[in-house]
N, C-alpha and C positions, 0 to 999 in steps of 0.2 A: 828189558832186558836184551831178548832175541835181536831189538835192530841193534844194541850196542854190541854185542857178538859181531853180527854182518859189518857194522864200520870199523870194529878192530880188524877183521878180512880182508876189507876192504881199505884198510891204514895199508897192512900188510901186501898187498899184493902192489899199491900203489910204487912203492922204493924199489918192486922189482922192472914195473914199468919203467923207471926215470933214470933208471941205469944204462935198459937196452937203448933209451934216446939221450945217452949221453950226463944227463939232468944232476949231476952225481952234488951239488949245493943242496937239491929238495930233497935228498932222500934223508941227510938230516932234521930236515921241518918233521918231516914223517915219522920219525925216530919216535919225536916228543910229543907228536900229537898221538902214537900207538901208547906211549907211555902213560898220558895222561887219561886215556882212557881204559886204560885196562887200570889205574890208580882211582875211577872213577865204579870204575865193574863190583870193584873189591868194596868201595865205602857203602857202596848201595844193597852187598852179600853180607854188610855185616850189618849196617841198619836192618834188614830184616832181620838177620837172624837173632838181633835188640831184640825188636815187635815178638819175635818167636815165647820172650818170658811170661812164664805165668805172672796172674797177679796176687799178691799176700790178701786176698780179702780174708776178712775177718784174723788175722794172724799177726799177735802183739808180742810178738820176741826175735829178737833183733837178732839172733845169731843164728834160728831157726831161718828164718827170710836169707838168712845167705848164705850157707848149708842148703839148704836149698835151688840157691842159684833164680830166688823167684825176684819181681821187681822191687825194688829200691829207689829211692829218691832221697840224693846224700843229704842229708842235715848234720854233718857231724863235722862243718865246721862250725855249726854253732854251739857244738858238742865242749872242742875244745875253748870257743872264747869264752864261754863261760865256764870250765871247768879253771881258766887261768886270768878270771878276773881279779883277783884279789879278793870277794867275795866267800862266803863258807853257806851262805843260810839263804836261797832262793824260791819262790812260787810263780808259777802259772797257770794261768788261767782260760778254757779254753771248751769251745762246744763238745758234746760228746761226739763220738766217733771222728774227733779229729786229728788223730794219730798221738793224743799224751801216753797210753799204758808202751806202745812203741819207743817212744822217745826217753819216757821210764828203762825201756829194755836194752836200748843201745848208752846208756848211761853206764846201767848195771856191766855192759860188756866192757867197754872203755877204762871203766875202773879198776876190775879185773885186771884189765891187762892184754887181755883177746887180742893183741897187735895182729894176727893172725886173719882174725875178721873182717880187718879194714884197708884189706889192701884193694889198692887202685882205687880207694874213698880221700875225701879231702883232709880228712884229720892224720893219715900216714906221711903225708909230704910235713907236715906242721908237727905233731908228736914227737919228741926224739926220745924220752926217757920210759916211758909205758911203765909205770909204778904199779905193780899189785896192790890195792886194799881190800880189805875185810868192805863184804857189802849186805848192807840187809839191804832185801825190799820187799816192803807192806803194797798188797790192794788188796782196799777196802771197798771193790766192790761188793765182796759178796759180805759184805755187812748191811745188804739194806733190809730192809719190810723189819725190822728184828726189835724186837723192846729190850728195857735195861738186862735183863739178866742173859736175856739172849746175843746181846751187844758187848759185852763182859766176857761170855765164856769163848765169842769168835775172835776176839783180841788176844786171850791168851793162846788160841788157839796157833792164832798166824807166828805168834811168840815161838812157842815151841818148834815152829816147822824153820823158823830161820834158826832156833838156838843148836837142833841137829845137825844141820848143815854143816856148823862149827865144832862139834863135837862137845856142847856144851849142855849140863843139867841145872833144873830150876823149879821151885814149886812154889815159888813163889805167888798168891795167891792176887795180889793189887801188879795191874798193865801197866803202871808208871814205872814200880818201882820195879819189876821184873826187867822192862825197857834199858831203867837206867843202868841194873846189872849186865844185862847182857854190852850195852854197848862199853862200858869200863873194860866187862872178861874178856873183850875180843881185843880193845887193845891191847889189853898186857899179856896176851897169848900169842898175839899175832905182832907185836912191836909195829903196830903203824896204826893210823887214825883210822876211826870208820866211816864209812861213809852209808849215809841214809837216803833211801829214794822210797817214797808214799807216793801210792800214782791212786785216785780217784780218794782223795783223805775226807771230804765231807759227803762221801754218800751215804751213808749211814742218818744224815740226816734231811736230806733233798726230798721225802717223799711225806716228812713230818714236818717243815717249813712253812705250813700253814696253821699247825695248831700250838697253841704257845709253852703249852704247862709242855704234851711230850716233848719240842725242840728243847724248850733250857733243862730239860732231866738231862737224854743222850746229850745236849752241846757240853754239859758238864761234867762228864763220861770222860768226851772227846777230848776238852783241853786238858784235864788229865793226864792225858794214855801223853798226847806230846808236850808236857811241861819238860820233857829229860831232855826236848831235843835244842835247849836257853841253857839247860843245867849242866849237861857233858858237851857244854861246847869245846873245851882241850881236848879234850879226844875223840873229834868230827874230823871230818875232811869236807865232808860236803853234804851239803842236807838241799835234796829237790823235792818242792812237793807237787803234784798236778790236781785242779777238780775244775770243777763248771762255775762254783761262785765263787768270790774273794773272797778268804777267811777273815777279812775283817766286819763281811754281813755275817758269818755267821760269829762275829766276836771268840773266836775259839783261841787267837793266839795274843790275845791282848796282852801276856805276858811274855809272847816271843815278838823284840821289838826292835831286834837286830836283823832282819828278814828282808830280804829286795825282793819287790814285787817285779817281775818282769811282763808281766802283760800286755802292758800297751808300752812298752819302749820300743820306740823303729827300730835298731838294731835285733830285734829279735822278733820283729813282727811274722817274719815269715817260716818263722822255724818249725811252726805248726801249718797242715793244709800243704798243698801243692802250689806254688807262682805262675804266673804267665809265663815267666822265664823259663822254669823247668818244663814245664808242661813243649813250650817249642825248642827246646833242646835235650832233654835226658829222654825226652818223653817223646822225642817228634816220630821215632816210627811207629811209635803207638798210636800216636792220631790219624797217619797215615793210613794205618789196617784200619780202624774204626772208620772211618771216610769207606774204606772199600766194602765194608760191612752196609753202610746205611748209604749209597751210594750218592755222596758227596764230593764236591772235590774238597780241601786242604782245607781255606777260607773257608768256607760253607758247614764245617766240622767245628773248624772252631770258634765261631761265631754262637752253633746248636750248642756247643758244652759253654762257652758265655755264657749266655744265656740260664740257663738250665743251675750251674753248678758254679759260678765266679760274681762275683763282687762282696766277696767277707775285706774288712780291713779290719786291724787291730791295732792304729797307731795313730796321729793326724798326721806322719808318714808314711805309708803302707802300699806292698807291692798290690796285686791283684790277685787274689790267693781264692781256688777252689777249693770246694768241698771234698780230700782225701777217698772219701765213704763213699762216695755217688760217681766220686768219677771213674775210682777201680774199676766199682760195679757195671757201670757204664762199658768201658773198656771190654771187663771178660764178660758178658752178656751180649755186647754188639747192638746195641740201642738206649735209647733216652729215655728212660726214668724217672720215679721220685725217690728214691733208694733209702734215701735217710729215712723218709716220714716211718716207711713201711719196714722201718728194722724196730722201732715204736717210738711211741710218743710219751714222754712223761708224764705223769698222774700229776706231779708235782707242780707244771703248767698251767693246766688246764684250772687246777686249785686254785692256783695264785690268781688264777684272770676273775676267775670269782670271788675270792675275798674280797680284790684292790675294785671289781664289776667296771674291767674294761671291757668296753663294747670294739666289735672288730675292725672297728673303721680306724678305731685309735691306736691299734700298733703300727709304728711305723709312723715317718711324718714329723716328729719331732723334733725339737734341741736341747742338750743337755750342758752340764758343766761337767766337769773333770772330778769333780768331788760327790757328786754324784753316783760314780761308778762302785764309791767304797762306803756306801748307805748302810749301816748297818740294818738288818734285818727286824731288828725291832724296832728301829725307827723312819722304813724305810716306806716315805708316803707316794710312790707312784713304783708300776712290776718294771720301769725300764732297764734298770740294772739286772734285774734275772731276765728279761727279754732278749737284752744283748749279749747278757753272758751265757746263756745257752742256745745262741745263734740264730736267732728267728728275727732280729734286727742286730745290725753293726752301720760301721763310719761309712757314712758317705760324703763328708765332708769337714771340713775345719777350719774357722776363722781365727786365725792368731791373734789380730785385734780385741773380739771380744772373748776368744779364750772358747767357745763354745762349738761343742760338737754339733754334726748334724746325723741323723737316726733313722734308715727305714731299713725296711724290706730286699736281703741283697739278690735275690735271685727267683727266677718263677718256681724252682721249687720247692722253695718256701713258700711263698706265697698260697702256691696253689695248694700245695700240703698241709699248708695251716689254715684255711678255709676250710679242708674237704675234714679235719680232725674238727674244727669247729659248728660246720652242719648239720650235727645230731641236736644240739642246742637248740635250732633254731625252725627245727621239719624236721624234727621229732629222729627216733635211733634206727627206722629204715631203711638205714643211706642206700644198701645197693639198688632198692627202688628209685632214691633219689639222686645216685650218682647216673641212674643210666637212665634217669629224667632229665639230667645238667649238661649229657653231653650231646641227647638230641637237640635241647635247646640249643647248645653252642654251634653246631651245625644250622640250624634253624635261623640264629643272626652272624654265621657266617652267608648267609646267603639272603643277604637282609630280610628275612622273614620277622621282625619283632611280635606281628601276630601270631603268629604260630605257635611262638616262644612263649607265650603265655598266657596261650591257649595250653599250650602242656605242664606250666607252671601252675594254673586254676586246676586240673585234670588233676592234679598230683597232688600238690594240699587240700582236696575234697577226700584223698583215702587216707593220711593221717589220722591219729587222735589228737586231743585238746591239748595243749601245751600252757603251763603257766606262763601268767605275766603277760599276753598279747594281747589288751584291753589300753592298752597305747600301740601310739604310729611308730615312735623308736623302734618296737622292736619288731615291725616290717622292713623299714628303713634300713635294720641291720642285716638284718633275713635277706633281702634283694641284695645288702650290700658281697654279705658272703657266698649268694650264688653268684652272681655275675662275675666276683673276683676269682670263683673257680674256673669259669669261662672263658681266663686266660686274656682277658681284654683289661687296657684300662678300666679301673671305676674308683670313684671319689663321692663324699657324703659331704650336707649341709658347704656346698660351695659358695663362696661370697660374690655379689654379684652385684648392681650400682643401688637395685631397691630391695634386696634381700638374699637370699640361699635357697640354691638350688637343689631339693630333696638327693637327688643322685643324678650322677653324668657316666654315662658309659660313651666310650672312645672306641671302635671299630676300626680297620683299615680304609672303613669307606664310609663312617659314617660316624656321628654324634651323636647321641640322645641324652634329650634333656628330661628326668622324671622327677613328676611332680606326685606325692604318696600324699591318701584322704582319710579316712576311718568314720566310715558310718557317714559319708557323703555321696559324693559323685563322684565321676571319670570330669565328668561339666566343669564341678566346682572346678576341680583339678587344673584342666584347662583353662581357664576362666583367669588362675592366678599365674597362671604363664604367662600370658599374652598380659593381664595389666601391671607385671613386675616385670617386664621386657626381657626377662631372663637369655631370648637367643643372643640379644644387642652384644653379650659379655662373650658371646664365640664366634663374632663375625670372619672372623683374622684366623678362624682355627684352618679353614681349606677345604672343610667335611659339609656338605648337608646336612641341618643338621634335624633331626626330630625329637616334636615335642611328644611326649607322653602321656596321660594324666591316668592316673588309678586308682577305684576306691577298694580300701581292704572291709570284711563285715566282721566286727567283734561278734556277733553271732554263731556265724560260721566259721569264723575263724582263716576267710579265705578270700581270694579274689571277687568281687561282685561284679565290676562292668571297668572298661581300659575307652580309651578314644587317642587315638594315632594321630598329627597330622607333620607332612614332610614340609619345611622349611629348606628351601635354596638360597643363601642368601650372596649375590655377586654385584660387587659394587655398588653395595648400599639399596640395590636392588632384590626387592624382596618375593619371589615364588611361590606358591600355598599349594600343597599335594595332600589332597587326602589322600590316607592311606586307610 
């Protein structure tokens, strides 16, 4: 800023000097320069002021964000588009903490005709009428961890709260009858069709999704509660529901066949979350401010944010989307961390992973047909739909010829956070000591000291209690996979070669490690298998030195007994061996 001010001072002095030398034609040129410099300074100042806005972390009410002048990424064009699409019933599925509640709140302010809240936003230029409708806003987030009777009382409670807003009294004990009566009474009283917004519609069901009997009981109750949304269609202007899992999975809306699922439509792919374009434009100053805190250039800051929080896609044609909760937390705190997982890991996910016996290495890297995204829970043969909708995997590619989607883990935050959550199931519940050991292992591997890393792991495994189901090789393979995934390096298991499969492959910035694991045998046996099946040849063109590692685990001690390491440097078919 000081340099720019100096240039302005200099530009002001130069015309005077030009006049003294009768160089009048140059005066006009310098005047232009002064104007441009002043505009640049004003623009920069405005940008800095914009960066000073506080971030609405944890705030889900649109009116509060606007009234407090907090950072708001403009999604109102999507609001207008959906409200004027000709449809009436809409459903949107997005992972938790992705802005669904804020979106529902924005819809509420819009349909209540609060034009003043939308000043300067995209919808201000689009909407001409600003009609005020009666709006019913229900959040099912408060209905978690409830049995049938508790859930019924909760439904009656949120109905009563909405009734009191409009001065309506009703003592009906059946939630569906009461909802139907509320909609029709509002229509008659206000003379306008009613808007119904239901946030986290399936929240009461998620924690029992793995329990068939309890799921059926609660699902039937919720289906009964939502049934008026079809029966009262003439009295409704707009119905919008949000949730994590899609409605067909819970079979709640089997009778509501007129709802439009916008979850995978390209035109709504960016309705929740923050796109790369929004980050580089609306949040440009915020990126620069974060870069200053991190000591990084703008390009380095954007690259780091992409690595941690980007990578989500919700349609076959979709912009890159950042996790908004994690991104805003990073901006607020001035550092990159695993914020999404720190806010809580849903128990239903772990329960469903156990139900379907999904191995950690099986998460991601899969293909799916579009129909699989809507598989009913009762008929779900894989955990893929739930993983996708929960945000643990996302669309990474689409083949129009086969109509198959490529699904994988979106970013570093999810990869590291997910495997940290799974860690206790493989190394015991002492995760504090486990994570510190892994941190030290990571440092050792960065210095190419794999021997030290394995020594640390051996020491740690010797301190944890016995775990069930550790008498097969696959357990130790998955344990190693989880640990090395947390180390923030590329890792894969059962990698095909010409003569077999490598148990595990680890790639760092400097080396490629090939692991062969044995149970109750020896590291020599493991190493001989690597040589016999010529695993290194499969990776000869990787451009990195290849390190062979044979490891033996003992069932009795549930630990590593011995290991052997040998480095192979393959250059133009010439192999050099170095013992490590």
